[in-house]
PDB file with one MODEL, atoms N, CA, C and O in Angstrom:
MODEL        1
ATOM      1  N   UNK A   1     -18.336  30.352  15.720  1.00  0.00           N
ATOM      2  CA  UNK A   1     -17.144  29.935  14.740  1.00  0.00           C
ATOM      3  C   UNK A   1     -16.089  29.273  15.404  1.00  0.00           C
ATOM      4  O   UNK A   1     -15.459  28.372  14.850  1.00  0.00           O
ATOM      5  N   UNK A   2     -15.823  29.704  16.692  1.00  0.00           N
ATOM      6  CA  UNK A   2     -14.839  29.074  17.291  1.00  0.00           C
ATOM      7  C   UNK A   2     -15.211  27.662  17.765  1.00  0.00           C
ATOM      8  O   UNK A   2     -14.335  26.824  17.977  1.00  0.00           O
ATOM      9  N   UNK A   3     -16.526  27.403  17.932  1.00  0.00           N
ATOM     10  CA  UNK A   3     -17.080  26.213  18.386  1.00  0.00           C
ATOM     11  C   UNK A   3     -16.817  25.062  17.120  1.00  0.00           C
ATOM     12  O   UNK A   3     -16.400  23.921  17.320  1.00  0.00           O
ATOM     13  N   UNK A   4     -17.110  25.556  15.973  1.00  0.00           N
ATOM     14  CA  UNK A   4     -16.803  24.785  14.777  1.00  0.00           C
ATOM     15  C   UNK A   4     -15.376  24.309  14.694  1.00  0.00           C
ATOM     16  O   UNK A   4     -15.075  23.138  14.466  1.00  0.00           O
ATOM     17  N   UNK A   5     -14.449  25.359  14.908  1.00  0.00           N
ATOM     18  CA  UNK A   5     -12.928  24.880  14.811  1.00  0.00           C
ATOM     19  C   UNK A   5     -12.572  23.981  16.023  1.00  0.00           C
ATOM     20  O   UNK A   5     -11.724  23.102  15.874  1.00  0.00           O
ATOM     21  N   UNK A   6     -13.207  24.173  17.260  1.00  0.00           N
ATOM     22  CA  UNK A   6     -12.775  23.286  18.325  1.00  0.00           C
ATOM     23  C   UNK A   6     -13.434  21.860  18.047  1.00  0.00           C
ATOM     24  O   UNK A   6     -12.772  20.853  18.301  1.00  0.00           O
ATOM     25  N   UNK A   7     -14.770  21.751  17.512  1.00  0.00           N
ATOM     26  CA  UNK A   7     -15.193  20.425  17.256  1.00  0.00           C
ATOM     27  C   UNK A   7     -14.557  19.775  16.072  1.00  0.00           C
ATOM     28  O   UNK A   7     -14.587  18.545  16.058  1.00  0.00           O
ATOM     29  N   UNK A   8     -13.947  20.438  15.011  1.00  0.00           N
ATOM     30  CA  UNK A   8     -13.126  19.944  14.000  1.00  0.00           C
ATOM     31  C   UNK A   8     -11.887  19.420  14.661  1.00  0.00           C
ATOM     32  O   UNK A   8     -11.492  18.271  14.458  1.00  0.00           O
ATOM     33  N   UNK A   9     -11.317  20.206  15.399  1.00  0.00           N
ATOM     34  CA  UNK A   9     -10.076  19.661  16.086  1.00  0.00           C
ATOM     35  C   UNK A   9     -10.242  18.423  16.800  1.00  0.00           C
ATOM     36  O   UNK A   9      -9.470  17.480  16.625  1.00  0.00           O
ATOM     37  N   UNK A  10     -11.302  18.380  17.667  1.00  0.00           N
ATOM     38  CA  UNK A  10     -11.476  17.116  18.468  1.00  0.00           C
ATOM     39  C   UNK A  10     -11.877  15.902  17.517  1.00  0.00           C
ATOM     40  O   UNK A  10     -11.546  14.746  17.780  1.00  0.00           O
ATOM     41  N   UNK A  11     -12.551  16.224  16.493  1.00  0.00           N
ATOM     42  CA  UNK A  11     -12.980  14.949  15.558  1.00  0.00           C
ATOM     43  C   UNK A  11     -11.598  14.489  14.866  1.00  0.00           C
ATOM     44  O   UNK A  11     -11.324  13.290  14.834  1.00  0.00           O
ATOM     45  N   UNK A  12     -10.704  15.480  14.297  1.00  0.00           N
ATOM     46  CA  UNK A  12      -9.593  15.043  13.735  1.00  0.00           C
ATOM     47  C   UNK A  12      -8.570  14.340  14.779  1.00  0.00           C
ATOM     48  O   UNK A  12      -7.868  13.386  14.443  1.00  0.00           O
ATOM     49  N   UNK A  13      -8.557  14.897  16.064  1.00  0.00           N
ATOM     50  CA  UNK A  13      -7.783  14.098  17.035  1.00  0.00           C
ATOM     51  C   UNK A  13      -8.222  12.690  17.263  1.00  0.00           C
ATOM     52  O   UNK A  13      -7.425  11.756  17.353  1.00  0.00           O
ATOM     53  N   UNK A  14      -9.646  12.559  17.360  1.00  0.00           N
ATOM     54  CA  UNK A  14     -10.143  11.205  17.559  1.00  0.00           C
ATOM     55  C   UNK A  14      -9.827  10.286  16.536  1.00  0.00           C
ATOM     56  O   UNK A  14      -9.444   9.145  16.793  1.00  0.00           O
ATOM     57  N   UNK A  15      -9.968  10.726  15.377  1.00  0.00           N
ATOM     58  CA  UNK A  15      -9.731   9.904  14.085  1.00  0.00           C
ATOM     59  C   UNK A  15      -8.295   9.501  14.207  1.00  0.00           C
ATOM     60  O   UNK A  15      -8.003   8.305  14.183  1.00  0.00           O
ATOM     61  N   UNK A  16      -7.309  10.499  14.346  1.00  0.00           N
ATOM     62  CA  UNK A  16      -6.027  10.018  14.310  1.00  0.00           C
ATOM     63  C   UNK A  16      -5.419   9.120  15.417  1.00  0.00           C
ATOM     64  O   UNK A  16      -4.430   8.407  15.251  1.00  0.00           O
ATOM     65  N   UNK A  17      -6.106   9.234  16.534  1.00  0.00           N
ATOM     66  CA  UNK A  17      -5.759   8.331  17.599  1.00  0.00           C
ATOM     67  C   UNK A  17      -6.437   7.056  17.525  1.00  0.00           C
ATOM     68  O   UNK A  17      -5.923   6.133  18.157  1.00  0.00           O
ATOM     69  N   UNK A  18      -7.532   6.825  16.850  1.00  0.00           N
ATOM     70  CA  UNK A  18      -8.223   5.638  16.633  1.00  0.00           C
ATOM     71  C   UNK A  18      -7.815   4.806  15.583  1.00  0.00           C
ATOM     72  O   UNK A  18      -7.955   3.585  15.655  1.00  0.00           O
ATOM     73  N   UNK A  19      -7.275   5.422  14.518  1.00  0.00           N
ATOM     74  CA  UNK A  19      -6.878   4.829  13.245  1.00  0.00           C
ATOM     75  C   UNK A  19      -5.294   4.448  13.296  1.00  0.00           C
ATOM     76  O   UNK A  19      -4.463   5.163  12.735  1.00  0.00           O
ATOM     77  N   UNK A  20      -5.006   3.488  13.876  1.00  0.00           N
ATOM     78  CA  UNK A  20      -3.633   3.019  13.944  1.00  0.00           C
ATOM     79  C   UNK A  20      -3.082   2.251  12.750  1.00  0.00           C
ATOM     80  O   UNK A  20      -3.587   1.158  12.492  1.00  0.00           O
ATOM     81  N   UNK A  21      -2.106   2.719  12.012  1.00  0.00           N
ATOM     82  CA  UNK A  21      -1.717   2.074  10.841  1.00  0.00           C
ATOM     83  C   UNK A  21      -0.982   0.585  11.191  1.00  0.00           C
ATOM     84  O   UNK A  21      -0.326   0.354  12.207  1.00  0.00           O
ATOM     85  N   UNK A  22      -1.206  -0.177  10.305  1.00  0.00           N
ATOM     86  CA  UNK A  22      -0.630  -1.639  10.522  1.00  0.00           C
ATOM     87  C   UNK A  22       0.837  -1.605  10.168  1.00  0.00           C
ATOM     88  O   UNK A  22       1.268  -1.028   9.170  1.00  0.00           O
ATOM     89  N   UNK A  23       1.538  -2.224  10.997  1.00  0.00           N
ATOM     90  CA  UNK A  23       3.018  -2.191  10.910  1.00  0.00           C
ATOM     91  C   UNK A  23       3.493  -3.439   9.937  1.00  0.00           C
ATOM     92  O   UNK A  23       3.224  -4.629  10.102  1.00  0.00           O
ATOM     93  N   UNK A  24       4.155  -2.935   9.038  1.00  0.00           N
ATOM     94  CA  UNK A  24       4.662  -4.092   8.001  1.00  0.00           C
ATOM     95  C   UNK A  24       6.005  -4.627   8.623  1.00  0.00           C
ATOM     96  O   UNK A  24       6.813  -3.921   9.227  1.00  0.00           O
ATOM     97  N   UNK A  25       6.124  -5.966   8.389  1.00  0.00           N
ATOM     98  CA  UNK A  25       7.367  -6.664   8.747  1.00  0.00           C
ATOM     99  C   UNK A  25       8.170  -7.029   7.481  1.00  0.00           C
ATOM    100  O   UNK A  25       7.570  -7.306   6.442  1.00  0.00           O
ATOM    101  N   UNK A  26       9.388  -7.034   7.544  1.00  0.00           N
ATOM    102  CA  UNK A  26      10.376  -7.544   6.564  1.00  0.00           C
ATOM    103  C   UNK A  26       9.987  -9.059   6.400  1.00  0.00           C
ATOM    104  O   UNK A  26       9.557  -9.746   7.327  1.00  0.00           O
ATOM    105  N   UNK A  27      10.184  -9.494   5.133  1.00  0.00           N
ATOM    106  CA  UNK A  27      10.162 -11.002   4.783  1.00  0.00           C
ATOM    107  C   UNK A  27      11.492 -11.494   4.849  1.00  0.00           C
ATOM    108  O   UNK A  27      12.437 -10.732   4.649  1.00  0.00           O
ATOM    109  N   UNK A  28      11.670 -12.795   5.133  1.00  0.00           N
ATOM    110  CA  UNK A  28      12.976 -13.443   5.270  1.00  0.00           C
ATOM    111  C   UNK A  28      13.079 -14.005   3.892  1.00  0.00           C
ATOM    112  O   UNK A  28      12.105 -14.073   3.142  1.00  0.00           O
ATOM    113  N   UNK A  29      14.277 -14.405   3.573  1.00  0.00           N
ATOM    114  CA  UNK A  29      14.684 -15.070   2.341  1.00  0.00           C
ATOM    115  C   UNK A  29      13.959 -16.426   2.194  1.00  0.00           C
ATOM    116  O   UNK A  29      13.996 -17.286   3.074  1.00  0.00           O
ATOM    117  N   UNK A  30      13.294 -16.565   1.019  1.00  0.00           N
ATOM    118  CA  UNK A  30      12.586 -17.736   0.826  1.00  0.00           C
ATOM    119  C   UNK A  30      11.041 -17.850   1.128  1.00  0.00           C
ATOM    120  O   UNK A  30      10.286 -18.755   0.771  1.00  0.00           O
ATOM    121  N   UNK A  31      10.741 -16.707   1.878  1.00  0.00           N
ATOM    122  CA  UNK A  31       9.376 -16.512   2.477  1.00  0.00           C
ATOM    123  C   UNK A  31       8.557 -16.147   1.159  1.00  0.00           C
ATOM    124  O   UNK A  31       9.114 -15.489   0.281  1.00  0.00           O
ATOM    125  N   UNK A  32       7.258 -16.564   1.018  1.00  0.00           N
ATOM    126  CA  UNK A  32       6.454 -16.167  -0.070  1.00  0.00           C
ATOM    127  C   UNK A  32       6.031 -14.673   0.123  1.00  0.00           C
ATOM    128  O   UNK A  32       5.828 -14.242   1.259  1.00  0.00           O
ATOM    129  N   UNK A  33       5.908 -13.934  -0.910  1.00  0.00           N
ATOM    130  CA  UNK A  33       5.566 -12.544  -0.815  1.00  0.00           C
ATOM    131  C   UNK A  33       3.935 -12.544  -0.634  1.00  0.00           C
ATOM    132  O   UNK A  33       3.206 -13.398  -1.138  1.00  0.00           O
ATOM    133  N   UNK A  34       3.492 -11.465   0.155  1.00  0.00           N
ATOM    134  CA  UNK A  34       2.128 -11.221   0.294  1.00  0.00           C
ATOM    135  C   UNK A  34       1.443 -11.005  -1.024  1.00  0.00           C
ATOM    136  O   UNK A  34       2.062 -10.434  -1.922  1.00  0.00           O
ATOM    137  N   UNK A  35       0.143 -11.441  -1.216  1.00  0.00           N
ATOM    138  CA  UNK A  35      -0.595 -11.218  -2.371  1.00  0.00           C
ATOM    139  C   UNK A  35      -0.895  -9.631  -2.540  1.00  0.00           C
ATOM    140  O   UNK A  35      -1.041  -9.002  -1.492  1.00  0.00           O
ATOM    141  N   UNK A  36      -0.981  -9.054  -3.551  1.00  0.00           N
ATOM    142  CA  UNK A  36      -1.268  -7.599  -3.727  1.00  0.00           C
ATOM    143  C   UNK A  36      -1.905  -7.544  -5.126  1.00  0.00           C
ATOM    144  O   UNK A  36      -1.679  -8.442  -5.938  1.00  0.00           O
ATOM    145  N   UNK A  37      -2.718  -6.475  -5.423  1.00  0.00           N
ATOM    146  CA  UNK A  37      -3.362  -6.167  -6.707  1.00  0.00           C
ATOM    147  C   UNK A  37      -2.873  -4.837  -6.969  1.00  0.00           C
ATOM    148  O   UNK A  37      -2.752  -4.018  -6.059  1.00  0.00           O
ATOM    149  N   UNK A  38      -2.557  -4.556  -8.289  1.00  0.00           N
ATOM    150  CA  UNK A  38      -2.167  -3.192  -8.885  1.00  0.00           C
ATOM    151  C   UNK A  38      -2.708  -3.139 -10.177  1.00  0.00           C
ATOM    152  O   UNK A  38      -2.986  -4.146 -10.827  1.00  0.00           O
ATOM    153  N   UNK A  39      -2.885  -1.822 -10.620  1.00  0.00           N
ATOM    154  CA  UNK A  39      -3.461  -1.628 -12.103  1.00  0.00           C
ATOM    155  C   UNK A  39      -2.255  -1.836 -13.032  1.00  0.00           C
ATOM    156  O   UNK A  39      -1.144  -1.380 -12.760  1.00  0.00           O
ATOM    157  N   UNK A  40      -2.515  -2.527 -14.112  1.00  0.00           N
ATOM    158  CA  UNK A  40      -1.333  -2.573 -15.110  1.00  0.00           C
ATOM    159  C   UNK A  40      -1.430  -1.366 -16.066  1.00  0.00           C
ATOM    160  O   UNK A  40      -2.327  -0.525 -15.998  1.00  0.00           O
ATOM    161  N   UNK A  41      -0.456  -1.358 -16.931  1.00  0.00           N
ATOM    162  CA  UNK A  41      -0.394  -0.185 -17.919  1.00  0.00           C
ATOM    163  C   UNK A  41      -1.486  -0.323 -18.848  1.00  0.00           C
ATOM    164  O   UNK A  41      -1.722   0.688 -19.509  1.00  0.00           O
ATOM    165  N   UNK A  42      -2.267  -1.414 -19.073  1.00  0.00           N
ATOM    166  CA  UNK A  42      -3.372  -1.490 -19.980  1.00  0.00           C
ATOM    167  C   UNK A  42      -4.576  -1.099 -19.188  1.00  0.00           C
ATOM    168  O   UNK A  42      -5.624  -0.949 -19.818  1.00  0.00           O
ATOM    169  N   UNK A  43      -4.575  -0.910 -17.888  1.00  0.00           N
ATOM    170  CA  UNK A  43      -5.832  -0.537 -17.146  1.00  0.00           C
ATOM    171  C   UNK A  43      -6.435  -1.667 -16.589  1.00  0.00           C
ATOM    172  O   UNK A  43      -7.434  -1.485 -15.892  1.00  0.00           O
ATOM    173  N   UNK A  44      -5.992  -2.864 -16.775  1.00  0.00           N
ATOM    174  CA  UNK A  44      -6.637  -4.094 -15.961  1.00  0.00           C
ATOM    175  C   UNK A  44      -5.874  -4.140 -14.736  1.00  0.00           C
ATOM    176  O   UNK A  44      -4.786  -3.586 -14.579  1.00  0.00           O
ATOM    177  N   UNK A  45      -6.544  -4.883 -13.800  1.00  0.00           N
ATOM    178  CA  UNK A  45      -5.969  -5.199 -12.385  1.00  0.00           C
ATOM    179  C   UNK A  45      -5.137  -6.474 -12.588  1.00  0.00           C
ATOM    180  O   UNK A  45      -5.491  -7.361 -13.365  1.00  0.00           O
ATOM    181  N   UNK A  46      -4.107  -6.521 -11.914  1.00  0.00           N
ATOM    182  CA  UNK A  46      -3.283  -7.785 -11.874  1.00  0.00           C
ATOM    183  C   UNK A  46      -2.790  -8.098 -10.551  1.00  0.00           C
ATOM    184  O   UNK A  46      -2.189  -7.241  -9.902  1.00  0.00           O
ATOM    185  N   UNK A  47      -2.998  -9.257 -10.103  1.00  0.00           N
ATOM    186  CA  UNK A  47      -2.549  -9.781  -8.798  1.00  0.00           C
ATOM    187  C   UNK A  47      -1.282 -10.635  -8.779  1.00  0.00           C
ATOM    188  O   UNK A  47      -0.967 -11.308  -9.761  1.00  0.00           O
ATOM    189  N   UNK A  48      -0.609 -10.607  -7.740  1.00  0.00           N
ATOM    190  CA  UNK A  48       0.447 -11.469  -7.710  1.00  0.00           C
ATOM    191  C   UNK A  48       0.016 -12.813  -7.875  1.00  0.00           C
ATOM    192  O   UNK A  48       0.681 -13.595  -8.553  1.00  0.00           O
ATOM    193  N   UNK A  49      -1.105 -13.168  -7.278  1.00  0.00           N
ATOM    194  CA  UNK A  49      -1.524 -14.562  -7.208  1.00  0.00           C
ATOM    195  C   UNK A  49      -1.923 -15.081  -8.592  1.00  0.00           C
ATOM    196  O   UNK A  49      -2.093 -16.293  -8.722  1.00  0.00           O
ATOM    197  N   UNK A  50      -2.095 -14.222  -9.686  1.00  0.00           N
ATOM    198  CA  UNK A  50      -2.372 -14.607 -10.967  1.00  0.00           C
ATOM    199  C   UNK A  50      -1.204 -15.417 -11.491  1.00  0.00           C
ATOM    200  O   UNK A  50      -1.340 -16.224 -12.410  1.00  0.00           O
ATOM    201  N   UNK A  51      -0.023 -15.175 -10.865  1.00  0.00           N
ATOM    202  CA  UNK A  51       1.190 -16.001 -11.465  1.00  0.00           C
ATOM    203  C   UNK A  51       1.620 -17.149 -10.594  1.00  0.00           C
ATOM    204  O   UNK A  51       2.711 -17.696 -10.751  1.00  0.00           O
ATOM    205  N   UNK A  52       0.724 -17.520  -9.646  1.00  0.00           N
ATOM    206  CA  UNK A  52       1.143 -18.733  -8.783  1.00  0.00           C
ATOM    207  C   UNK A  52       1.346 -19.840  -9.573  1.00  0.00           C
ATOM    208  O   UNK A  52       0.500 -20.120 -10.422  1.00  0.00           O
ATOM    209  N   UNK A  53       2.498 -20.631  -9.408  1.00  0.00           N
ATOM    210  CA  UNK A  53       2.746 -21.707 -10.049  1.00  0.00           C
ATOM    211  C   UNK A  53       3.660 -21.512 -11.238  1.00  0.00           C
ATOM    212  O   UNK A  53       4.061 -22.501 -11.850  1.00  0.00           O
ATOM    213  N   UNK A  54       4.011 -20.285 -11.599  1.00  0.00           N
ATOM    214  CA  UNK A  54       4.999 -19.882 -12.677  1.00  0.00           C
ATOM    215  C   UNK A  54       6.348 -20.100 -11.936  1.00  0.00           C
ATOM    216  O   UNK A  54       6.515 -19.999 -10.720  1.00  0.00           O
ATOM    217  N   UNK A  55       7.267 -20.409 -12.855  1.00  0.00           N
ATOM    218  CA  UNK A  55       8.501 -20.603 -12.345  1.00  0.00           C
ATOM    219  C   UNK A  55       9.218 -19.348 -11.778  1.00  0.00           C
ATOM    220  O   UNK A  55       9.703 -19.402 -10.648  1.00  0.00           O
ATOM    221  N   UNK A  56       9.304 -18.194 -12.545  1.00  0.00           N
ATOM    222  CA  UNK A  56       9.783 -16.996 -12.119  1.00  0.00           C
ATOM    223  C   UNK A  56       8.822 -15.889 -12.302  1.00  0.00           C
ATOM    224  O   UNK A  56       8.069 -15.879 -13.276  1.00  0.00           O
ATOM    225  N   UNK A  57       8.815 -14.931 -11.382  1.00  0.00           N
ATOM    226  CA  UNK A  57       8.096 -13.658 -11.364  1.00  0.00           C
ATOM    227  C   UNK A  57       9.057 -12.646 -11.022  1.00  0.00           C
ATOM    228  O   UNK A  57       9.789 -12.803 -10.044  1.00  0.00           O
ATOM    229  N   UNK A  58       9.119 -11.588 -11.768  1.00  0.00           N
ATOM    230  CA  UNK A  58       9.910 -10.408 -11.544  1.00  0.00           C
ATOM    231  C   UNK A  58       9.187  -9.302 -11.342  1.00  0.00           C
ATOM    232  O   UNK A  58       8.379  -8.870 -12.164  1.00  0.00           O
ATOM    233  N   UNK A  59       9.474  -8.700 -10.071  1.00  0.00           N
ATOM    234  CA  UNK A  59       8.670  -7.606  -9.587  1.00  0.00           C
ATOM    235  C   UNK A  59       9.658  -6.292  -9.811  1.00  0.00           C
ATOM    236  O   UNK A  59      10.757  -6.268  -9.258  1.00  0.00           O
ATOM    237  N   UNK A  60       9.292  -5.404 -10.496  1.00  0.00           N
ATOM    238  CA  UNK A  60      10.071  -4.142 -10.683  1.00  0.00           C
ATOM    239  C   UNK A  60       9.000  -2.879 -10.354  1.00  0.00           C
ATOM    240  O   UNK A  60       7.960  -2.594 -10.947  1.00  0.00           O
ATOM    241  N   UNK A  61       9.584  -2.275  -9.283  1.00  0.00           N
ATOM    242  CA  UNK A  61       8.859  -1.138  -8.884  1.00  0.00           C
ATOM    243  C   UNK A  61       9.802   0.169  -9.264  1.00  0.00           C
ATOM    244  O   UNK A  61      11.021   0.070  -9.121  1.00  0.00           O
ATOM    245  N   UNK A  62       9.256   1.297  -9.713  1.00  0.00           N
ATOM    246  CA  UNK A  62       9.860   2.501 -10.111  1.00  0.00           C
ATOM    247  C   UNK A  62       9.061   3.637  -9.933  1.00  0.00           C
ATOM    248  O   UNK A  62       7.838   3.502  -9.973  1.00  0.00           O
ATOM    249  N   UNK A  63       9.610   4.836  -9.725  1.00  0.00           N
ATOM    250  CA  UNK A  63       8.813   6.011  -9.418  1.00  0.00           C
ATOM    251  C   UNK A  63       8.185   6.589 -10.770  1.00  0.00           C
ATOM    252  O   UNK A  63       8.672   6.394 -11.884  1.00  0.00           O
ATOM    253  N   UNK A  64       7.145   7.256 -10.531  1.00  0.00           N
ATOM    254  CA  UNK A  64       6.401   7.840 -11.678  1.00  0.00           C
ATOM    255  C   UNK A  64       7.172   8.764 -12.617  1.00  0.00           C
ATOM    256  O   UNK A  64       6.723   8.969 -13.745  1.00  0.00           O
ATOM    257  N   UNK A  65       8.394   9.376 -12.182  1.00  0.00           N
ATOM    258  CA  UNK A  65       9.156  10.144 -13.050  1.00  0.00           C
ATOM    259  C   UNK A  65      10.260   9.248 -13.694  1.00  0.00           C
ATOM    260  O   UNK A  65      11.091   9.795 -14.419  1.00  0.00           O
ATOM    261  N   UNK A  66      10.313   8.001 -13.488  1.00  0.00           N
ATOM    262  CA  UNK A  66      11.353   7.110 -14.043  1.00  0.00           C
ATOM    263  C   UNK A  66      12.812   7.443 -13.811  1.00  0.00           C
ATOM    264  O   UNK A  66      13.727   7.018 -14.518  1.00  0.00           O
ATOM    265  N   UNK A  67      12.963   8.294 -12.688  1.00  0.00           N
ATOM    266  CA  UNK A  67      14.346   8.722 -12.414  1.00  0.00           C
ATOM    267  C   UNK A  67      15.144   7.613 -11.880  1.00  0.00           C
ATOM    268  O   UNK A  67      14.623   6.764 -11.156  1.00  0.00           O
ATOM    269  N   UNK A  68      16.404   7.581 -12.211  1.00  0.00           N
ATOM    270  CA  UNK A  68      17.277   6.469 -11.569  1.00  0.00           C
ATOM    271  C   UNK A  68      17.501   6.639 -10.038  1.00  0.00           C
ATOM    272  O   UNK A  68      17.702   7.745  -9.535  1.00  0.00           O
ATOM    273  N   UNK A  69      17.457   5.504  -9.340  1.00  0.00           N
ATOM    274  CA  UNK A  69      17.683   5.561  -7.898  1.00  0.00           C
ATOM    275  C   UNK A  69      19.076   5.401  -7.496  1.00  0.00           C
ATOM    276  O   UNK A  69      19.382   5.433  -6.304  1.00  0.00           O
TER     277      UNK A  69
ENDMDL
END
């Protein structure tokens, strides 16, 4: 049983060391936003690139509980 716990700890350590998260950088004013895709309230996926060429695009992100920030 001790061997199983030791093996699990080694595997978790190896995975955490080898999977380095990508560091995001801040955008400068006037720089285009990176493309992303999210689910809409109707269940369809919407990409930011779907709105390319439109004059204005408003992005509003809010918490799931709709609490004011």
